[in-house]
Biopython code that builds the backbone (N, CA, C, O; Angstrom):
import numpy as np
from Bio.PDB.StructureBuilder import StructureBuilder

atoms = [
    (1, "MET", "N", (34.177, 51.449, -10.517)),
    (1, "MET", "CA", (35.402, 50.896, -10.576)),
    (1, "MET", "C", (36.259, 51.976, -10.690)),
    (1, "MET", "O", (35.895, 52.951, -11.348)),
    (2, "ASN", "N", (37.645, 51.948, -10.001)),
    (2, "ASN", "CA", (38.443, 53.060, -10.077)),
    (2, "ASN", "C", (39.557, 52.673, -11.123)),
    (2, "ASN", "O", (40.080, 51.559, -11.173)),
    (3, "ALA", "N", (39.847, 53.713, -11.936)),
    (3, "ALA", "CA", (40.777, 53.404, -12.850)),
    (3, "ALA", "C", (42.273, 53.245, -12.237)),
    (3, "ALA", "O", (42.597, 53.842, -11.210)),
    (4, "PRO", "N", (43.164, 52.390, -12.951)),
    (4, "PRO", "CA", (44.162, 51.928, -12.192)),
    (4, "PRO", "C", (45.139, 53.124, -12.626)),
    (4, "PRO", "O", (45.148, 53.589, -13.766)),
    (5, "GLU", "N", (45.977, 53.573, -11.558)),
    (5, "GLU", "CA", (46.805, 54.612, -11.260)),
    (5, "GLU", "C", (48.035, 54.357, -12.201)),
    (5, "GLU", "O", (48.573, 53.257, -12.328)),
    (6, "PRO", "N", (48.380, 55.403, -12.786)),
    (6, "PRO", "CA", (49.592, 55.302, -13.737)),
    (6, "PRO", "C", (51.121, 54.973, -12.940)),
    (6, "PRO", "O", (51.209, 55.307, -11.759)),
    (7, "ASN", "N", (52.001, 54.486, -13.440)),
    (7, "ASN", "CA", (53.077, 53.961, -12.886)),
    (7, "ASN", "C", (53.901, 55.257, -12.597)),
    (7, "ASN", "O", (54.313, 55.931, -13.540)),
    (8, "ARG", "N", (54.138, 55.604, -11.329)),
    (8, "ARG", "CA", (55.030, 56.879, -10.920)),
    (8, "ARG", "C", (56.331, 56.741, -10.894)),
    (8, "ARG", "O", (57.127, 57.680, -10.925)),
    (9, "GLY", "N", (56.647, 55.419, -10.827)),
    (9, "GLY", "CA", (58.245, 55.197, -10.573)),
    (9, "GLY", "C", (58.294, 55.104, -8.837)),
    (9, "GLY", "O", (57.350, 54.975, -8.058)),
    (10, "PRO", "N", (59.699, 55.215, -8.565)),
    (10, "PRO", "CA", (59.677, 55.134, -7.061)),
    (10, "PRO", "C", (59.417, 56.390, -6.465)),
    (10, "PRO", "O", (59.713, 57.456, -7.003)),
    (11, "GLY", "N", (58.829, 56.276, -5.282)),
    (11, "GLY", "CA", (58.343, 57.345, -4.435)),
    (11, "GLY", "C", (59.461, 58.322, -4.061)),
    (11, "GLY", "O", (60.564, 58.051, -4.536)),
    (12, "LEU", "N", (59.377, 59.278, -3.386)),
    (12, "LEU", "CA", (60.213, 60.231, -2.739)),
    (12, "LEU", "C", (60.507, 59.838, -1.303)),
    (12, "LEU", "O", (59.590, 59.349, -0.643)),
    (13, "GLY", "N", (61.673, 60.005, -0.778)),
    (13, "GLY", "CA", (61.963, 59.782, 0.491)),
    (13, "GLY", "C", (61.304, 60.861, 1.394)),
    (13, "GLY", "O", (60.734, 61.833, 0.898)),
    (14, "PRO", "N", (61.408, 60.644, 2.858)),
    (14, "PRO", "CA", (60.920, 61.702, 3.596)),
    (14, "PRO", "C", (61.963, 63.000, 3.568)),
    (14, "PRO", "O", (61.453, 64.119, 3.634)),
    (15, "TRP", "N", (63.336, 62.887, 3.477)),
    (15, "TRP", "CA", (63.949, 64.043, 3.237)),
    (15, "TRP", "C", (63.499, 64.850, 1.946)),
    (15, "TRP", "O", (63.205, 66.039, 2.069)),
    (16, "GLN", "N", (63.449, 64.312, 0.884)),
    (16, "GLN", "CA", (63.210, 64.758, -0.233)),
    (16, "GLN", "C", (61.612, 65.544, -0.421)),
    (16, "GLN", "O", (61.258, 66.329, -1.301)),
    (17, "VAL", "N", (60.996, 65.115, 0.510)),
    (17, "VAL", "CA", (59.463, 65.800, 0.678)),
    (17, "VAL", "C", (59.642, 66.963, 1.532)),
    (17, "VAL", "O", (59.164, 68.074, 1.308)),
    (18, "LEU", "N", (60.441, 66.598, 2.638)),
    (18, "LEU", "CA", (60.476, 67.933, 3.606)),
    (18, "LEU", "C", (61.406, 69.169, 3.000)),
    (18, "LEU", "O", (61.116, 70.359, 3.121)),
    (19, "SER", "N", (62.651, 68.621, 2.285)),
    (19, "SER", "CA", (63.214, 69.628, 1.388)),
    (19, "SER", "C", (62.525, 70.328, 0.429)),
    (19, "SER", "O", (62.825, 71.506, 0.237)),
    (20, "SER", "N", (61.561, 69.748, -0.272)),
    (20, "SER", "CA", (60.777, 70.224, -1.138)),
    (20, "SER", "C", (59.560, 71.219, -0.687)),
    (20, "SER", "O", (59.341, 72.268, -1.294)),
    (21, "ALA", "N", (58.858, 70.826, 0.341)),
    (21, "ALA", "CA", (57.993, 71.407, 1.079)),
    (21, "ALA", "C", (58.614, 72.750, 1.750)),
    (21, "ALA", "O", (57.888, 73.744, 1.767)),
    (22, "VAL", "N", (59.610, 72.812, 2.172)),
    (22, "VAL", "CA", (60.621, 74.030, 2.788)),
    (22, "VAL", "C", (60.795, 74.642, 1.821)),
    (22, "VAL", "O", (60.309, 75.772, 1.880)),
    (23, "ALA", "N", (61.447, 74.319, 0.632)),
    (23, "ALA", "CA", (61.600, 75.214, -0.339)),
    (23, "ALA", "C", (60.518, 75.974, -1.263)),
    (23, "ALA", "O", (60.597, 77.066, -1.825)),
    (24, "ALA", "N", (59.540, 75.074, -1.227)),
    (24, "ALA", "CA", (58.069, 75.672, -1.657)),
    (24, "ALA", "C", (57.682, 76.807, -0.820)),
    (24, "ALA", "O", (57.232, 77.848, -1.301)),
    (25, "LEU", "N", (57.861, 76.605, 0.472)),
    (25, "LEU", "CA", (57.435, 77.546, 1.628)),
    (25, "LEU", "C", (58.094, 78.828, 1.485)),
    (25, "LEU", "O", (57.557, 79.924, 1.648)),
    (26, "LEU", "N", (59.432, 78.585, 1.134)),
    (26, "LEU", "CA", (60.301, 79.928, 1.060)),
    (26, "LEU", "C", (60.141, 80.580, -0.335)),
    (26, "LEU", "O", (60.491, 81.751, -0.481)),
    (27, "GLY", "N", (59.629, 79.877, -1.358)),
    (27, "GLY", "CA", (59.446, 80.293, -2.639)),
    (27, "GLY", "C", (60.733, 80.083, -3.626)),
    (27, "GLY", "O", (60.751, 80.657, -4.715)),
    (28, "VAL", "N", (61.767, 79.273, -3.222)),
    (28, "VAL", "CA", (62.784, 78.975, -3.955)),
    (28, "VAL", "C", (62.822, 77.483, -4.246)),
    (28, "VAL", "O", (63.848, 76.813, -4.126)),
    (29, "GLN", "N", (61.586, 76.976, -4.654)),
    (29, "GLN", "CA", (61.761, 75.565, -5.408)),
    (29, "GLN", "C", (62.273, 75.798, -7.015)),
    (29, "GLN", "O", (61.932, 76.657, -7.829)),
    (30, "SER", "N", (63.186, 74.730, -7.120)),
    (30, "SER", "CA", (63.604, 74.805, -8.533)),
    (30, "SER", "C", (62.684, 74.063, -9.432)),
    (30, "SER", "O", (61.890, 73.237, -8.984)),
    (31, "GLN", "N", (62.782, 74.351, -10.711)),
    (31, "GLN", "CA", (61.773, 73.821, -11.633)),
    (31, "GLN", "C", (62.066, 72.369, -11.631)),
    (31, "GLN", "O", (61.120, 71.593, -11.502)),
    (32, "ARG", "N", (63.310, 71.902, -11.763)),
    (32, "ARG", "CA", (63.712, 70.425, -11.955)),
    (32, "ARG", "C", (62.968, 69.654, -10.605)),
    (32, "ARG", "O", (62.210, 68.688, -10.694)),
    (33, "ASN", "N", (63.335, 70.254, -9.489)),
    (33, "ASN", "CA", (62.600, 69.502, -8.090)),
    (33, "ASN", "C", (61.125, 69.455, -8.366)),
    (33, "ASN", "O", (60.485, 68.405, -8.318)),
    (34, "ARG", "N", (60.578, 70.685, -8.672)),
    (34, "ARG", "CA", (59.112, 70.515, -8.727)),
    (34, "ARG", "C", (58.512, 69.639, -9.763)),
    (34, "ARG", "O", (57.370, 69.194, -9.655)),
    (35, "GLU", "N", (59.370, 69.374, -10.866)),
    (35, "GLU", "CA", (58.673, 68.448, -11.998)),
    (35, "GLU", "C", (58.943, 67.141, -11.313)),
    (35, "GLU", "O", (58.117, 66.257, -11.539)),
    (36, "ARG", "N", (60.030, 66.832, -10.450)),
    (36, "ARG", "CA", (60.227, 65.726, -9.983)),
    (36, "ARG", "C", (59.160, 65.305, -8.802)),
    (36, "ARG", "O", (58.731, 64.159, -8.671)),
    (37, "ASP", "N", (58.850, 66.272, -8.073)),
    (37, "ASP", "CA", (57.770, 66.259, -7.198)),
    (37, "ASP", "C", (56.312, 65.786, -7.737)),
    (37, "ASP", "O", (55.485, 65.151, -7.083)),
    (38, "PHE", "N", (56.199, 66.184, -8.918)),
    (38, "PHE", "CA", (54.674, 66.131, -9.519)),
    (38, "PHE", "C", (54.686, 64.675, -10.387)),
    (38, "PHE", "O", (53.658, 64.020, -10.558)),
    (39, "ARG", "N", (55.822, 64.331, -10.832)),
    (39, "ARG", "CA", (56.123, 63.046, -11.355)),
    (39, "ARG", "C", (56.225, 61.726, -10.609)),
    (39, "ARG", "O", (55.789, 60.654, -11.029)),
    (40, "HIS", "N", (56.864, 61.928, -9.429)),
    (40, "HIS", "CA", (57.086, 60.800, -8.517)),
    (40, "HIS", "C", (56.293, 60.894, -7.057)),
    (40, "HIS", "O", (55.969, 59.931, -6.363)),
    (41, "GLY", "N", (56.123, 61.936, -6.843)),
    (41, "GLY", "CA", (55.489, 62.146, -5.467)),
    (41, "GLY", "C", (54.085, 61.967, -5.315)),
    (41, "GLY", "O", (53.439, 62.220, -6.332)),
    (42, "ARG", "N", (53.458, 61.610, -4.344)),
    (42, "ARG", "CA", (52.222, 61.508, -3.894)),
    (42, "ARG", "C", (51.667, 62.854, -3.291)),
    (42, "ARG", "O", (52.431, 63.521, -2.593)),
    (43, "PRO", "N", (50.475, 63.260, -3.502)),
    (43, "PRO", "CA", (50.285, 64.623, -3.010)),
    (43, "PRO", "C", (50.006, 64.650, -1.409)),
    (43, "PRO", "O", (49.977, 65.769, -0.897)),
    (44, "LEU", "N", (49.811, 63.600, -0.629)),
    (44, "LEU", "CA", (49.491, 63.485, 0.763)),
    (44, "LEU", "C", (50.721, 63.765, 1.546)),
    (44, "LEU", "O", (50.553, 64.486, 2.530)),
    (45, "PRO", "N", (51.782, 63.390, 1.338)),
    (45, "PRO", "CA", (52.886, 63.658, 2.318)),
    (45, "PRO", "C", (53.307, 64.941, 2.003)),
    (45, "PRO", "O", (53.981, 65.421, 2.915)),
    (46, "PHE", "N", (53.141, 65.774, 0.920)),
    (46, "PHE", "CA", (53.245, 67.183, 0.709)),
    (46, "PHE", "C", (52.435, 67.826, 1.461)),
    (46, "PHE", "O", (52.932, 68.706, 2.163)),
    (47, "VAL", "N", (51.131, 67.612, 1.533)),
    (47, "VAL", "CA", (50.211, 68.513, 2.216)),
    (47, "VAL", "C", (50.364, 68.098, 3.745)),
    (47, "VAL", "O", (50.205, 69.049, 4.510)),
    (48, "VAL", "N", (50.616, 66.975, 4.299)),
    (48, "VAL", "CA", (51.093, 66.829, 5.697)),
    (48, "VAL", "C", (52.279, 67.778, 5.997)),
    (48, "VAL", "O", (52.238, 68.519, 6.979)),
    (49, "ALA", "N", (53.424, 67.753, 5.081)),
    (49, "ALA", "CA", (54.624, 68.419, 5.369)),
    (49, "ALA", "C", (54.384, 70.054, 5.269)),
    (49, "ALA", "O", (54.987, 70.918, 5.906)),
    (50, "GLY", "N", (53.522, 70.203, 4.465)),
    (50, "GLY", "CA", (53.154, 71.788, 4.445)),
    (50, "GLY", "C", (52.466, 72.208, 5.501)),
    (50, "GLY", "O", (52.825, 73.270, 6.009)),
    (51, "LEU", "N", (51.388, 71.522, 6.045)),
    (51, "LEU", "CA", (50.661, 71.899, 7.279)),
    (51, "LEU", "C", (51.579, 71.726, 8.316)),
    (51, "LEU", "O", (51.593, 72.705, 9.061)),
    (52, "VAL", "N", (52.353, 70.832, 8.637)),
    (52, "VAL", "CA", (53.347, 70.929, 9.937)),
    (52, "VAL", "C", (54.421, 71.925, 9.958)),
    (52, "VAL", "O", (54.949, 72.341, 10.989)),
    (53, "LEU", "N", (54.740, 72.314, 8.668)),
    (53, "LEU", "CA", (55.897, 73.513, 8.508)),
    (53, "LEU", "C", (54.973, 74.958, 8.640)),
    (53, "LEU", "O", (55.617, 75.932, 9.030)),
    (54, "THR", "N", (53.839, 75.125, 8.410)),
    (54, "THR", "CA", (53.235, 76.277, 8.621)),
    (54, "THR", "C", (52.685, 76.386, 9.998)),
    (54, "THR", "O", (52.493, 77.489, 10.511)),
    (55, "LEU", "N", (52.417, 75.216, 10.636)),
    (55, "LEU", "CA", (51.970, 75.155, 12.249)),
    (55, "LEU", "C", (53.272, 75.625, 12.881)),
    (55, "LEU", "O", (53.283, 76.474, 13.773)),
    (56, "LEU", "N", (54.489, 74.986, 12.342)),
    (56, "LEU", "CA", (55.920, 75.394, 13.100)),
    (56, "LEU", "C", (56.020, 76.662, 12.866)),
    (56, "LEU", "O", (56.509, 77.289, 13.805)),
    (57, "PHE", "N", (55.653, 77.440, 11.698)),
    (57, "PHE", "CA", (56.010, 78.553, 11.436)),
    (57, "PHE", "C", (55.209, 79.548, 12.372)),
    (57, "PHE", "O", (55.743, 80.487, 12.962)),
    (58, "ILE", "N", (54.048, 79.275, 12.429)),
    (58, "ILE", "CA", (53.150, 80.263, 13.191)),
    (58, "ILE", "C", (53.515, 80.088, 14.500)),
    (58, "ILE", "O", (53.742, 81.130, 15.116)),
    (59, "LEU", "N", (53.652, 78.902, 15.177)),
    (59, "LEU", "CA", (54.231, 78.672, 16.487)),
    (59, "LEU", "C", (55.546, 79.620, 16.908)),
    (59, "LEU", "O", (55.670, 80.236, 17.966)),
    (60, "ALA", "N", (56.356, 79.578, 15.956)),
    (60, "ALA", "CA", (57.840, 80.290, 16.010)),
    (60, "ALA", "C", (57.359, 81.824, 16.038)),
    (60, "ALA", "O", (57.702, 82.479, 17.022)),
    (61, "VAL", "N", (56.682, 82.380, 15.153)),
    (61, "VAL", "CA", (56.231, 83.909, 15.084)),
    (61, "VAL", "C", (55.640, 84.059, 16.627)),
    (61, "VAL", "O", (56.187, 84.859, 17.386)),
    (62, "PHE", "N", (54.789, 83.463, 16.961)),
    (62, "PHE", "CA", (54.126, 83.519, 18.329)),
    (62, "PHE", "C", (54.942, 83.422, 19.484)),
    (62, "PHE", "O", (54.562, 84.056, 20.468)),
    (63, "GLY", "N", (56.037, 82.726, 19.570)),
    (63, "GLY", "CA", (57.117, 82.430, 20.611)),
    (63, "GLY", "C", (57.982, 83.709, 20.304)),
    (63, "GLY", "O", (58.372, 84.263, 21.332)),
    (64, "VAL", "N", (58.295, 84.189, 19.359)),
    (64, "VAL", "CA", (59.087, 85.366, 19.088)),
    (64, "VAL", "C", (58.557, 86.816, 19.631)),
    (64, "VAL", "O", (59.201, 87.760, 20.090)),
    (65, "VAL", "N", (57.022, 86.639, 19.394)),
    (65, "VAL", "CA", (56.391, 87.907, 19.699)),
    (65, "VAL", "C", (56.218, 87.554, 21.381)),
    (65, "VAL", "O", (56.334, 88.537, 22.113)),
    (66, "GLN", "N", (55.992, 86.442, 21.943)),
    (66, "GLN", "CA", (55.895, 86.550, 23.304)),
    (66, "GLN", "C", (57.159, 86.808, 24.056)),
    (66, "GLN", "O", (57.043, 87.398, 25.130)),
    (67, "LEU", "N", (58.356, 86.453, 23.649)),
    (67, "LEU", "CA", (59.728, 86.860, 23.961)),
    (67, "LEU", "C", (59.883, 88.244, 23.798)),
    (67, "LEU", "O", (60.275, 88.829, 24.808)),
    (68, "VAL", "N", (59.665, 88.982, 22.717)),
    (68, "VAL", "CA", (59.716, 90.376, 22.811)),
    (68, "VAL", "C", (59.062, 91.119, 23.775)),
    (68, "VAL", "O", (59.598, 92.011, 24.431)),
    (69, "LEU", "N", (57.716, 90.703, 23.885)),
    (69, "LEU", "CA", (56.873, 91.472, 24.761)),
    (69, "LEU", "C", (57.118, 91.179, 26.151)),
    (69, "LEU", "O", (56.663, 91.870, 27.062)),
    (70, "HIS", "N", (57.953, 89.990, 26.346)),
    (70, "HIS", "CA", (58.243, 89.649, 28.004)),
    (70, "HIS", "C", (59.309, 90.585, 28.407)),
    (70, "HIS", "O", (59.381, 91.190, 29.476)),
    (71, "LEU", "N", (60.378, 90.638, 27.105)),
    (71, "LEU", "CA", (61.666, 91.400, 27.460)),
    (71, "LEU", "C", (61.393, 92.909, 27.404)),
    (71, "LEU", "O", (62.298, 93.650, 27.789)),
    (72, "ALA", "N", (60.218, 93.457, 26.957)),
    (72, "ALA", "CA", (59.714, 94.660, 26.891)),
    (72, "ALA", "C", (59.167, 95.072, 27.976)),
    (72, "ALA", "O", (59.033, 96.281, 28.160)),
    (73, "GLY", "N", (58.692, 94.033, 29.017)),
    (73, "GLY", "CA", (57.998, 94.402, 30.274)),
    (73, "GLY", "C", (56.493, 94.584, 29.875)),
    (73, "GLY", "O", (55.822, 95.313, 30.605)),
    (74, "THR", "N", (55.965, 94.067, 28.916)),
    (74, "THR", "CA", (54.417, 94.266, 28.758)),
    (74, "THR", "C", (53.700, 93.168, 28.847)),
    (74, "THR", "O", (52.475, 93.188, 28.967)),
    (75, "GLY", "N", (54.457, 92.031, 28.791)),
    (75, "GLY", "CA", (53.630, 90.764, 28.730)),
    (75, "GLY", "C", (53.429, 90.187, 30.333)),
    (75, "GLY", "O", (54.066, 90.555, 31.320)),
    (76, "ASN", "N", (52.468, 89.288, 30.277)),
    (76, "ASN", "CA", (51.922, 88.775, 31.720)),
    (76, "ASN", "C", (52.887, 88.033, 32.234)),
    (76, "ASN", "O", (52.742, 87.508, 33.338)),
]
sb = StructureBuilder()
sb.init_structure("model")
sb.init_model(0)
sb.init_chain("A")
sb.init_seg("    ")
for serial, (resi, resn, name, xyz) in enumerate(atoms, 1):
    if name == "N":
        sb.init_residue(resn, " ", resi, " ")
    sb.init_atom(name, np.array(xyz, "f"), 0.0, 1.0, " ", f" {name:<3s}", serial, name[0])
structure = sb.get_structure()
């Protein structure tokens, strides 16, 4: 049997998860918000937000590189 999960209190809203994930991605997460995330947040929304933001970052870098190569005249 699974042990009951401890009471975590109210969950975090989507904007709080997104802002925490962006702050963590940039390395500027405050101690207070990090503690709030660990106390009230569930891991899955943070994992999903981190994966989506990482994918968006990779696509943005790829797009900028493609644009620069196109403007330089070396792209196909």
